[in-house]
MARBA-260166 format. One record per residue (C-alpha): residue in one letter; x, y, z. Coordinates in nm, 3 decimals. Example, Ala and Ser with C-alpha at 12.3 -4.5 7.8 and 13.67 -1.06 7.14 Angstrom:
2
<node r="A" c1="1.230" c2="-0.450" c3="0.780"/>
<node r="S" c1="1.367" c2="-0.106" c3="0.714"/>
REM end
This chain:
389
<node r="X" c1="8.939" c2="7.771" c3="14.129"/>
<node r="X" c1="8.561" c2="7.720" c3="14.071"/>
<node r="X" c1="8.524" c2="8.085" c3="13.941"/>
<node r="X" c1="8.821" c2="8.042" c3="13.710"/>
<node r="X" c1="8.659" c2="7.711" c3="13.594"/>
<node r="X" c1="8.318" c2="7.864" c3="13.500"/>
<node r="X" c1="8.486" c2="8.183" c3="13.357"/>
<node r="X" c1="8.693" c2="7.964" c3="13.133"/>
<node r="X" c1="8.379" c2="7.812" c3="12.972"/>
<node r="X" c1="8.339" c2="8.140" c3="12.770"/>
<node r="X" c1="8.673" c2="8.117" c3="12.598"/>
<node r="X" c1="8.698" c2="7.749" c3="12.529"/>
<node r="X" c1="8.713" c2="7.686" c3="12.158"/>
<node r="X" c1="8.409" c2="7.538" c3="11.986"/>
<node r="X" c1="8.344" c2="7.346" c3="11.657"/>
<node r="X" c1="7.997" c2="7.514" c3="11.619"/>
<node r="X" c1="7.770" c2="7.764" c3="11.807"/>
<node r="X" c1="7.516" c2="7.644" c3="12.061"/>
<node r="X" c1="7.156" c2="7.670" c3="12.012"/>
<node r="X" c1="7.131" c2="7.970" c3="12.218"/>
<node r="X" c1="7.390" c2="8.151" c3="12.023"/>
<node r="X" c1="7.219" c2="8.064" c3="11.689"/>
<node r="X" c1="6.893" c2="8.203" c3="11.811"/>
<node r="X" c1="7.066" c2="8.510" c3="11.954"/>
<node r="X" c1="7.245" c2="8.591" c3="11.617"/>
<node r="X" c1="6.923" c2="8.536" c3="11.422"/>
<node r="X" c1="6.765" c2="8.826" c3="11.625"/>
<node r="X" c1="7.073" c2="9.050" c3="11.611"/>
<node r="X" c1="7.105" c2="9.375" c3="11.413"/>
<node r="X" c1="7.414" c2="9.220" c3="11.257"/>
<node r="X" c1="7.195" c2="8.955" c3="11.078"/>
<node r="X" c1="6.932" c2="9.212" c3="10.998"/>
<node r="X" c1="7.204" c2="9.430" c3="10.816"/>
<node r="X" c1="7.364" c2="9.128" c3="10.639"/>
<node r="X" c1="7.167" c2="8.834" c3="10.509"/>
<node r="X" c1="6.862" c2="8.869" c3="10.742"/>
<node r="X" c1="6.807" c2="8.480" c3="10.719"/>
<node r="X" c1="6.493" c2="8.340" c3="10.871"/>
<node r="X" c1="6.508" c2="8.054" c3="11.136"/>
<node r="X" c1="6.222" c2="7.830" c3="11.112"/>
<node r="X" c1="6.147" c2="7.530" c3="11.329"/>
<node r="X" c1="6.045" c2="7.224" c3="11.120"/>
<node r="X" c1="5.681" c2="7.152" c3="11.142"/>
<node r="X" c1="5.436" c2="6.929" c3="10.952"/>
<node r="X" c1="5.337" c2="7.219" c3="10.737"/>
<node r="X" c1="5.684" c2="7.317" c3="10.647"/>
<node r="X" c1="5.771" c2="6.958" c3="10.573"/>
<node r="X" c1="5.460" c2="6.941" c3="10.337"/>
<node r="X" c1="5.587" c2="7.252" c3="10.157"/>
<node r="X" c1="5.936" c2="7.124" c3="10.117"/>
<node r="X" c1="5.837" c2="6.768" c3="10.020"/>
<node r="X" c1="5.598" c2="6.905" c3="9.748"/>
<node r="X" c1="5.838" c2="7.158" c3="9.595"/>
<node r="X" c1="5.842" c2="7.141" c3="9.230"/>
<node r="X" c1="6.205" c2="7.171" c3="9.111"/>
<node r="X" c1="6.285" c2="7.363" c3="8.799"/>
<node r="X" c1="6.142" c2="7.104" c3="8.557"/>
<node r="X" c1="6.291" c2="7.025" c3="8.217"/>
<node r="X" c1="5.945" c2="6.931" c3="8.105"/>
<node r="X" c1="5.842" c2="7.301" c3="8.111"/>
<node r="X" c1="6.045" c2="7.338" c3="7.784"/>
<node r="X" c1="5.779" c2="7.114" c3="7.613"/>
<node r="X" c1="5.468" c2="7.312" c3="7.603"/>
<node r="X" c1="5.277" c2="7.064" c3="7.386"/>
<node r="X" c1="5.373" c2="6.705" c3="7.428"/>
<node r="X" c1="5.080" c2="6.580" c3="7.224"/>
<node r="X" c1="5.191" c2="6.767" c3="6.906"/>
<node r="X" c1="5.253" c2="6.585" c3="6.568"/>
<node r="X" c1="5.607" c2="6.464" c3="6.532"/>
<node r="X" c1="5.833" c2="6.692" c3="6.300"/>
<node r="X" c1="6.109" c2="6.435" c3="6.259"/>
<node r="X" c1="6.036" c2="6.368" c3="5.913"/>
<node r="X" c1="6.037" c2="6.717" c3="5.795"/>
<node r="X" c1="6.301" c2="6.860" c3="5.555"/>
<node r="X" c1="6.540" c2="7.114" c3="5.698"/>
<node r="X" c1="6.810" c2="7.343" c3="5.565"/>
<node r="X" c1="7.135" c2="7.156" c3="5.495"/>
<node r="X" c1="6.962" c2="6.823" c3="5.409"/>
<node r="X" c1="7.059" c2="6.612" c3="5.123"/>
<node r="X" c1="6.773" c2="6.492" c3="4.914"/>
<node r="X" c1="6.766" c2="6.199" c3="4.693"/>
<node r="X" c1="6.503" c2="6.242" c3="4.410"/>
<node r="X" c1="6.393" c2="5.968" c3="4.172"/>
<node r="X" c1="6.160" c2="6.033" c3="3.883"/>
<node r="X" c1="5.983" c2="5.747" c3="3.696"/>
<node r="X" c1="5.838" c2="5.810" c3="3.342"/>
<node r="X" c1="5.633" c2="5.619" c3="3.085"/>
<node r="X" c1="5.781" c2="5.602" c3="2.722"/>
<node r="X" c1="6.020" c2="5.871" c3="2.610"/>
<node r="X" c1="6.006" c2="6.122" c3="2.901"/>
<node r="X" c1="6.213" c2="6.421" c3="3.003"/>
<node r="X" c1="6.444" c2="6.208" c3="3.202"/>
<node r="X" c1="6.442" c2="5.871" c3="3.030"/>
<node r="X" c1="6.735" c2="5.701" c3="2.870"/>
<node r="X" c1="6.797" c2="5.349" c3="2.759"/>
<node r="X" c1="7.022" c2="5.244" c3="3.033"/>
<node r="X" c1="6.771" c2="5.350" c3="3.291"/>
<node r="X" c1="6.471" c2="5.156" c3="3.156"/>
<node r="X" c1="6.294" c2="4.918" c3="3.399"/>
<node r="X" c1="6.214" c2="4.692" c3="3.091"/>
<node r="X" c1="6.359" c2="4.620" c3="2.754"/>
<node r="X" c1="6.206" c2="4.837" c3="2.471"/>
<node r="X" c1="6.154" c2="4.794" c3="2.102"/>
<node r="X" c1="6.231" c2="5.058" c3="1.835"/>
<node r="X" c1="5.865" c2="5.187" c3="1.868"/>
<node r="X" c1="5.912" c2="5.287" c3="2.223"/>
<node r="X" c1="5.717" c2="4.996" c3="2.364"/>
<node r="X" c1="5.842" c2="4.712" c3="2.590"/>
<node r="X" c1="5.984" c2="4.416" c3="2.404"/>
<node r="X" c1="5.802" c2="4.196" c3="2.647"/>
<node r="X" c1="5.423" c2="4.194" c3="2.590"/>
<node r="X" c1="5.418" c2="4.530" c3="2.422"/>
<node r="X" c1="5.388" c2="4.719" c3="2.754"/>
<node r="X" c1="5.493" c2="5.083" c3="2.767"/>
<node r="X" c1="5.856" c2="5.143" c3="2.861"/>
<node r="X" c1="5.907" c2="5.259" c3="3.226"/>
<node r="X" c1="6.215" c2="5.459" c3="3.302"/>
<node r="X" c1="6.359" c2="5.574" c3="3.628"/>
<node r="X" c1="6.607" c2="5.864" c3="3.665"/>
<node r="X" c1="6.787" c2="5.941" c3="3.991"/>
<node r="X" c1="6.871" c2="6.306" c3="4.001"/>
<node r="X" c1="7.208" c2="6.417" c3="4.152"/>
<node r="X" c1="7.190" c2="6.458" c3="4.521"/>
<node r="X" c1="7.038" c2="6.788" c3="4.599"/>
<node r="X" c1="7.118" c2="6.994" c3="4.904"/>
<node r="X" c1="6.853" c2="7.221" c3="5.068"/>
<node r="X" c1="6.991" c2="7.574" c3="5.058"/>
<node r="X" c1="6.995" c2="7.808" c3="5.361"/>
<node r="X" c1="6.682" c2="7.965" c3="5.249"/>
<node r="X" c1="6.498" c2="7.639" c3="5.223"/>
<node r="X" c1="6.487" c2="7.589" c3="4.848"/>
<node r="X" c1="6.614" c2="7.344" c3="4.597"/>
<node r="X" c1="6.658" c2="7.343" c3="4.220"/>
<node r="X" c1="6.481" c2="7.072" c3="4.024"/>
<node r="X" c1="6.516" c2="7.056" c3="3.629"/>
<node r="X" c1="6.189" c2="7.148" c3="3.454"/>
<node r="X" c1="6.037" c2="7.248" c3="3.777"/>
<node r="X" c1="6.254" c2="7.542" c3="3.880"/>
<node r="X" c1="6.353" c2="7.660" c3="4.230"/>
<node r="X" c1="6.108" c2="7.552" c3="4.496"/>
<node r="X" c1="6.071" c2="7.603" c3="4.866"/>
<node r="X" c1="6.085" c2="7.263" c3="5.074"/>
<node r="X" c1="6.157" c2="7.386" c3="5.409"/>
<node r="X" c1="5.940" c2="7.230" c3="5.669"/>
<node r="X" c1="5.771" c2="6.987" c3="5.413"/>
<node r="X" c1="5.778" c2="6.618" c3="5.429"/>
<node r="X" c1="5.949" c2="6.412" c3="5.145"/>
<node r="X" c1="5.609" c2="6.286" c3="5.031"/>
<node r="X" c1="5.477" c2="6.653" c3="5.007"/>
<node r="X" c1="5.777" c2="6.763" c3="4.808"/>
<node r="X" c1="5.733" c2="6.457" c3="4.574"/>
<node r="X" c1="5.369" c2="6.559" c3="4.506"/>
<node r="X" c1="5.468" c2="6.918" c3="4.424"/>
<node r="X" c1="5.737" c2="6.798" c3="4.180"/>
<node r="X" c1="5.493" c2="6.556" c3="4.023"/>
<node r="X" c1="5.239" c2="6.812" c3="3.961"/>
<node r="X" c1="5.497" c2="7.042" c3="3.782"/>
<node r="X" c1="5.604" c2="6.751" c3="3.555"/>
<node r="X" c1="5.247" c2="6.641" c3="3.445"/>
<node r="X" c1="5.235" c2="6.876" c3="3.160"/>
<node r="X" c1="5.575" c2="6.801" c3="3.044"/>
<node r="X" c1="5.612" c2="6.413" c3="3.100"/>
<node r="X" c1="5.384" c2="6.115" c3="3.040"/>
<node r="X" c1="5.242" c2="6.015" c3="3.378"/>
<node r="X" c1="5.547" c2="6.102" c3="3.592"/>
<node r="X" c1="5.577" c2="5.938" c3="3.932"/>
<node r="X" c1="5.823" c2="6.100" c3="4.192"/>
<node r="X" c1="5.997" c2="5.962" c3="4.498"/>
<node r="X" c1="6.188" c2="6.190" c3="4.738"/>
<node r="X" c1="6.395" c2="6.077" c3="5.040"/>
<node r="X" c1="6.623" c2="6.233" c3="5.285"/>
<node r="X" c1="6.973" c2="6.084" c3="5.227"/>
<node r="X" c1="7.168" c2="6.297" c3="5.481"/>
<node r="X" c1="6.941" c2="6.435" c3="5.759"/>
<node r="X" c1="7.064" c2="6.754" c3="5.902"/>
<node r="X" c1="6.748" c2="6.946" c3="6.001"/>
<node r="X" c1="6.608" c2="6.644" c3="6.215"/>
<node r="X" c1="6.903" c2="6.614" c3="6.441"/>
<node r="X" c1="7.009" c2="6.705" c3="6.796"/>
<node r="X" c1="7.378" c2="6.770" c3="6.909"/>
<node r="X" c1="7.484" c2="6.575" c3="7.209"/>
<node r="X" c1="7.795" c2="6.662" c3="7.398"/>
<node r="X" c1="7.982" c2="6.635" c3="7.716"/>
<node r="X" c1="8.051" c2="6.324" c3="7.939"/>
<node r="X" c1="7.913" c2="6.057" c3="7.713"/>
<node r="X" c1="8.077" c2="5.787" c3="7.498"/>
<node r="X" c1="7.998" c2="5.901" c3="7.149"/>
<node r="X" c1="7.925" c2="6.284" c3="7.143"/>
<node r="X" c1="7.809" c2="6.424" c3="6.811"/>
<node r="X" c1="7.497" c2="6.444" c3="6.600"/>
<node r="X" c1="7.211" c2="6.221" c3="6.652"/>
<node r="X" c1="6.940" c2="6.177" c3="6.386"/>
<node r="X" c1="6.587" c2="6.170" c3="6.510"/>
<node r="X" c1="6.323" c2="5.932" c3="6.370"/>
<node r="X" c1="5.944" c2="5.881" c3="6.364"/>
<node r="X" c1="5.996" c2="5.686" c3="6.679"/>
<node r="X" c1="5.995" c2="6.010" c3="6.867"/>
<node r="X" c1="6.302" c2="5.965" c3="7.069"/>
<node r="X" c1="6.308" c2="6.112" c3="7.421"/>
<node r="X" c1="6.603" c2="6.260" c3="7.582"/>
<node r="X" c1="6.714" c2="5.955" c3="7.757"/>
<node r="X" c1="6.694" c2="5.762" c3="7.429"/>
<node r="X" c1="6.908" c2="6.023" c3="7.251"/>
<node r="X" c1="7.170" c2="5.992" c3="7.527"/>
<node r="X" c1="7.168" c2="5.619" c3="7.505"/>
<node r="X" c1="7.203" c2="5.629" c3="7.115"/>
<node r="X" c1="7.511" c2="5.855" c3="7.183"/>
<node r="X" c1="7.651" c2="5.568" c3="7.385"/>
<node r="X" c1="7.530" c2="5.663" c3="7.728"/>
<node r="X" c1="7.666" c2="5.871" c3="8.007"/>
<node r="X" c1="8.024" c2="5.791" c3="8.137"/>
<node r="X" c1="7.921" c2="5.840" c3="8.493"/>
<node r="X" c1="7.630" c2="5.715" c3="8.716"/>
<node r="X" c1="7.288" c2="5.879" c3="8.628"/>
<node r="X" c1="7.267" c2="6.039" c3="8.966"/>
<node r="X" c1="7.599" c2="6.230" c3="8.899"/>
<node r="X" c1="7.519" c2="6.311" c3="8.536"/>
<node r="X" c1="7.347" c2="6.656" c3="8.480"/>
<node r="X" c1="7.154" c2="6.694" c3="8.163"/>
<node r="X" c1="7.142" c2="7.045" c3="8.016"/>
<node r="X" c1="6.888" c2="7.093" c3="7.739"/>
<node r="X" c1="6.897" c2="7.406" c3="7.522"/>
<node r="X" c1="6.592" c2="7.447" c3="7.316"/>
<node r="X" c1="6.572" c2="7.764" c3="7.121"/>
<node r="X" c1="6.613" c2="8.057" c3="7.368"/>
<node r="X" c1="6.535" c2="7.842" c3="7.688"/>
<node r="X" c1="6.741" c2="7.618" c3="7.908"/>
<node r="X" c1="6.630" c2="7.338" c3="8.119"/>
<node r="X" c1="6.856" c2="7.142" c3="8.359"/>
<node r="X" c1="6.791" c2="6.804" c3="8.546"/>
<node r="X" c1="6.985" c2="6.486" c3="8.619"/>
<node r="X" c1="6.985" c2="6.159" c3="8.415"/>
<node r="X" c1="6.861" c2="5.980" c3="8.704"/>
<node r="X" c1="6.535" c2="6.207" c3="8.711"/>
<node r="X" c1="6.482" c2="6.126" c3="8.342"/>
<node r="X" c1="6.504" c2="5.760" c3="8.405"/>
<node r="X" c1="6.280" c2="5.751" c3="8.716"/>
<node r="X" c1="6.023" c2="6.015" c3="8.610"/>
<node r="X" c1="5.890" c2="5.950" c3="8.268"/>
<node r="X" c1="5.699" c2="6.275" c3="8.261"/>
<node r="X" c1="6.025" c2="6.451" c3="8.284"/>
<node r="X" c1="6.186" c2="6.264" c3="7.986"/>
<node r="X" c1="6.029" c2="6.473" c3="7.725"/>
<node r="X" c1="6.065" c2="6.419" c3="7.343"/>
<node r="X" c1="6.381" c2="6.549" c3="7.174"/>
<node r="X" c1="6.302" c2="6.826" c3="6.903"/>
<node r="X" c1="6.520" c2="6.885" c3="6.596"/>
<node r="X" c1="6.764" c2="7.156" c3="6.680"/>
<node r="X" c1="6.805" c2="7.060" c3="7.040"/>
<node r="X" c1="7.143" c2="7.071" c3="7.213"/>
<node r="X" c1="7.187" c2="6.822" c3="7.498"/>
<node r="X" c1="7.490" c2="6.850" c3="7.720"/>
<node r="X" c1="7.582" c2="6.584" c3="7.969"/>
<node r="X" c1="7.799" c2="6.724" c3="8.264"/>
<node r="X" c1="7.961" c2="6.522" c3="8.544"/>
<node r="X" c1="7.834" c2="6.697" c3="8.842"/>
<node r="X" c1="7.794" c2="6.489" c3="9.151"/>
<node r="X" c1="7.553" c2="6.659" c3="9.412"/>
<node r="X" c1="7.707" c2="6.728" c3="9.748"/>
<node r="X" c1="7.611" c2="6.877" c3="10.084"/>
<node r="X" c1="7.837" c2="7.011" c3="10.368"/>
<node r="X" c1="7.837" c2="6.928" c3="10.721"/>
<node r="X" c1="7.960" c2="7.123" c3="11.010"/>
<node r="X" c1="7.972" c2="7.115" c3="11.393"/>
<node r="X" c1="7.940" c2="6.825" c3="11.629"/>
<node r="X" c1="7.885" c2="6.546" c3="11.369"/>
<node r="X" c1="7.896" c2="6.191" c3="11.504"/>
<node r="X" c1="8.134" c2="6.064" c3="11.244"/>
<node r="X" c1="8.477" c2="6.231" c3="11.186"/>
<node r="X" c1="8.481" c2="6.344" c3="10.833"/>
<node r="X" c1="8.801" c2="6.376" c3="10.624"/>
<node r="X" c1="8.604" c2="6.613" c3="10.418"/>
<node r="X" c1="8.310" c2="6.826" c3="10.514"/>
<node r="X" c1="8.164" c2="6.790" c3="10.156"/>
<node r="X" c1="7.972" c2="6.468" c3="10.128"/>
<node r="X" c1="7.828" c2="6.326" c3="9.801"/>
<node r="X" c1="7.453" c2="6.227" c3="9.785"/>
<node r="X" c1="7.543" c2="5.876" c3="9.657"/>
<node r="X" c1="7.166" c2="5.830" c3="9.545"/>
<node r="X" c1="6.927" c2="5.989" c3="9.315"/>
<node r="X" c1="6.710" c2="6.111" c3="9.592"/>
<node r="X" c1="6.844" c2="6.192" c3="9.940"/>
<node r="X" c1="6.621" c2="6.294" c3="10.234"/>
<node r="X" c1="6.742" c2="6.508" c3="10.529"/>
<node r="X" c1="6.722" c2="6.210" c3="10.767"/>
<node r="X" c1="6.954" c2="6.022" c3="10.523"/>
<node r="X" c1="7.197" c2="6.309" c3="10.507"/>
<node r="X" c1="7.216" c2="6.325" c3="10.883"/>
<node r="X" c1="7.275" c2="5.945" c3="10.900"/>
<node r="X" c1="7.553" c2="5.985" c3="10.645"/>
<node r="X" c1="7.751" c2="6.205" c3="10.881"/>
<node r="X" c1="7.688" c2="5.975" c3="11.178"/>
<node r="X" c1="7.420" c2="6.195" c3="11.338"/>
<node r="X" c1="7.487" c2="6.428" c3="11.629"/>
<node r="X" c1="7.794" c2="6.340" c3="11.828"/>
<node r="X" c1="7.709" c2="6.171" c3="12.161"/>
<node r="X" c1="7.965" c2="6.358" c3="12.365"/>
<node r="X" c1="7.957" c2="6.704" c3="12.191"/>
<node r="X" c1="7.632" c2="6.777" c3="12.025"/>
<node r="X" c1="7.302" c2="6.936" c3="12.121"/>
<node r="X" c1="7.051" c2="6.689" c3="11.967"/>
<node r="X" c1="6.786" c2="6.959" c3="12.004"/>
<node r="X" c1="6.972" c2="7.180" c3="11.759"/>
<node r="X" c1="7.040" c2="7.040" c3="11.414"/>
<node r="X" c1="7.014" c2="7.298" c3="11.128"/>
<node r="X" c1="6.946" c2="7.268" c3="10.771"/>
<node r="X" c1="7.089" c2="7.572" c3="10.578"/>
<node r="X" c1="7.000" c2="7.657" c3="10.216"/>
<node r="X" c1="6.878" c2="7.931" c3="9.978"/>
<node r="X" c1="6.507" c2="7.893" c3="9.888"/>
<node r="X" c1="6.361" c2="8.001" c3="9.556"/>
<node r="X" c1="6.095" c2="8.267" c3="9.555"/>
<node r="X" c1="5.800" c2="8.028" c3="9.520"/>
<node r="X" c1="5.895" c2="7.829" c3="9.817"/>
<node r="X" c1="5.964" c2="8.153" c3="10.020"/>
<node r="X" c1="5.616" c2="8.285" c3="9.933"/>
<node r="X" c1="5.469" c2="7.973" c3="10.073"/>
<node r="X" c1="5.673" c2="7.985" c3="10.377"/>
<node r="X" c1="5.596" c2="8.352" c3="10.435"/>
<node r="X" c1="5.962" c2="8.445" c3="10.400"/>
<node r="X" c1="6.015" c2="8.788" c3="10.226"/>
<node r="X" c1="6.259" c2="8.790" c3="9.927"/>
<node r="X" c1="6.460" c2="9.112" c3="9.864"/>
<node r="X" c1="6.374" c2="9.322" c3="9.559"/>
<node r="X" c1="6.583" c2="9.189" c3="9.265"/>
<node r="X" c1="6.657" c2="8.864" c3="9.414"/>
<node r="X" c1="6.524" c2="8.517" c3="9.313"/>
<node r="X" c1="6.590" c2="8.340" c3="9.646"/>
<node r="X" c1="6.635" c2="8.395" c3="10.022"/>
<node r="X" c1="6.848" c2="8.229" c3="10.292"/>
<node r="X" c1="6.649" c2="8.008" c3="10.528"/>
<node r="X" c1="6.764" c2="7.796" c3="10.827"/>
<node r="X" c1="6.553" c2="7.507" c3="10.939"/>
<node r="X" c1="6.580" c2="7.387" c3="11.299"/>
<node r="X" c1="6.524" c2="7.018" c3="11.381"/>
<node r="X" c1="6.495" c2="6.863" c3="11.715"/>
<node r="X" c1="6.651" c2="6.524" c3="11.687"/>
<node r="X" c1="6.538" c2="6.422" c3="12.029"/>
<node r="X" c1="6.180" c2="6.449" c3="11.926"/>
<node r="X" c1="6.077" c2="6.115" c3="11.752"/>
<node r="X" c1="5.824" c2="6.318" c3="11.537"/>
<node r="X" c1="6.107" c2="6.528" c3="11.383"/>
<node r="X" c1="6.257" c2="6.194" c3="11.236"/>
<node r="X" c1="5.938" c2="6.131" c3="11.036"/>
<node r="X" c1="5.943" c2="6.485" c3="10.902"/>
<node r="X" c1="6.321" c2="6.472" c3="10.820"/>
<node r="X" c1="6.250" c2="6.179" c3="10.613"/>
<node r="X" c1="6.004" c2="6.380" c3="10.395"/>
<node r="X" c1="6.238" c2="6.672" c3="10.335"/>
<node r="X" c1="6.452" c2="6.630" c3="10.022"/>
<node r="X" c1="6.813" c2="6.743" c3="10.024"/>
<node r="X" c1="6.934" c2="6.989" c3="9.746"/>
<node r="X" c1="7.262" c2="7.036" c3="9.587"/>
<node r="X" c1="7.499" c2="7.245" c3="9.808"/>
<node r="X" c1="7.275" c2="7.237" c3="10.125"/>
<node r="X" c1="7.456" c2="7.261" c3="10.449"/>
<node r="X" c1="7.388" c2="7.081" c3="10.776"/>
<node r="X" c1="7.496" c2="7.239" c3="11.113"/>
<node r="X" c1="7.487" c2="7.041" c3="11.437"/>
<node r="X" c1="7.520" c2="7.276" c3="11.724"/>
<node r="X" c1="7.749" c2="7.222" c3="12.024"/>
<node r="X" c1="7.578" c2="7.126" c3="12.346"/>
<node r="X" c1="7.586" c2="7.401" c3="12.619"/>
<node r="X" c1="7.759" c2="7.175" c3="12.873"/>
<node r="X" c1="8.037" c2="7.079" c3="12.612"/>
<node r="X" c1="8.254" c2="7.367" c3="12.721"/>
<node r="X" c1="8.248" c2="7.238" c3="13.084"/>
<node r="X" c1="8.387" c2="6.902" c3="12.966"/>
<node r="X" c1="8.660" c2="7.093" c3="12.755"/>
<node r="X" c1="8.767" c2="7.296" c3="13.035"/>
<node r="X" c1="8.783" c2="6.993" c3="13.258"/>
<node r="X" c1="9.012" c2="6.827" c3="13.007"/>
<node r="X" c1="9.244" c2="7.150" c3="12.995"/>
<node r="X" c1="9.269" c2="7.152" c3="13.369"/>
<node r="X" c1="9.344" c2="6.781" c3="13.386"/>
<node r="X" c1="9.617" c2="6.825" c3="13.134"/>
<node r="X" c1="9.777" c2="7.132" c3="13.339"/>
<node r="X" c1="9.726" c2="7.010" c3="13.695"/>
<node r="X" c1="9.666" c2="6.643" c3="13.677"/>
<node r="X" c1="9.358" c2="6.426" c3="13.726"/>
<node r="X" c1="9.327" c2="6.501" c3="14.095"/>
<node r="X" c1="9.274" c2="6.873" c3="14.040"/>
<node r="X" c1="9.011" c2="6.800" c3="13.764"/>
<node r="X" c1="8.821" c2="6.570" c3="14.022"/>
<node r="X" c1="8.856" c2="6.847" c3="14.286"/>
<node r="X" c1="8.710" c2="7.107" c3="14.059"/>
<node r="X" c1="8.428" c2="6.893" c3="13.946"/>
<node r="X" c1="8.349" c2="6.809" c3="14.315"/>
<node r="X" c1="8.303" c2="7.167" c3="14.390"/>
REM end
């Protein structure tokens, strides 16, 4: 009976491998031929590397954050309002546009001051090539210029044709200085930028804000031919990441709650193996706590594993090779939760979206399972007899 008992330990079903099995498979030819993942015990040096990892930052899309604002520059599609002021009988003057009453001699009826007239030109749209047409000036390129610069150019062209002309230019319908905001926000659409230099979180707020909590709202920024991704909580908690919005930016807010998966001898029975972070920043220690830690009756507290793909930069710092043509490599970190030092290290390691945690079965767990099977088949007395031997 005793031989049967110990022989049975090899076929008893398990919820996860033991520490010995994990180490064995790591060194096996099967792993070398497949993923060839690396198993690394967590050390203070590894915790330093993982805690200082720089995530793909959205701020890298803004190479010059000290640049002069371009939010008042004219772009293609803008509608311009142009007002021309003249003295006396000018090119654009008319009796109903006069700013003061006039006499038959062309002078003001009050005090003999010269008549001042103001003429609003029809709304003028900037063409796709960046030009507009102004009477007595001709076609002129205004793309990238400010309204005051365009006013000065028009005024210079009219000096020889009108008496002391003064010109005002304003952007009536701003198209060039806008960003498009879409996705899971209350009021998607076009947001006009101002000289206040709105940041990404400002633009999202102007558009009504995200429909879901910041930690679950992914922000995707498309700027020219570059794409940056972060979450709204990062923009709110890290001002250096909340870069200025640029004209032409496209901002998309996506509902994407970050999750990790848990397998094996977890302390808390989970209806689902996929667990949401529930916070903007979640440490490995916090993730283990969320699943109830290692099970008292089934788990090997010496063998808790964090499984993830690390990017090439982290792999280089860890000394883990990355296959040619790949941007990441699989890494398994081993944590000994029976060592108090490891608790402190686990608090420093940040969790990433789609991480996995595996808690290994204890080697003695199979003995208890066989005992339960024998007890079910032959009764409690047989189980006691087997254990006594």
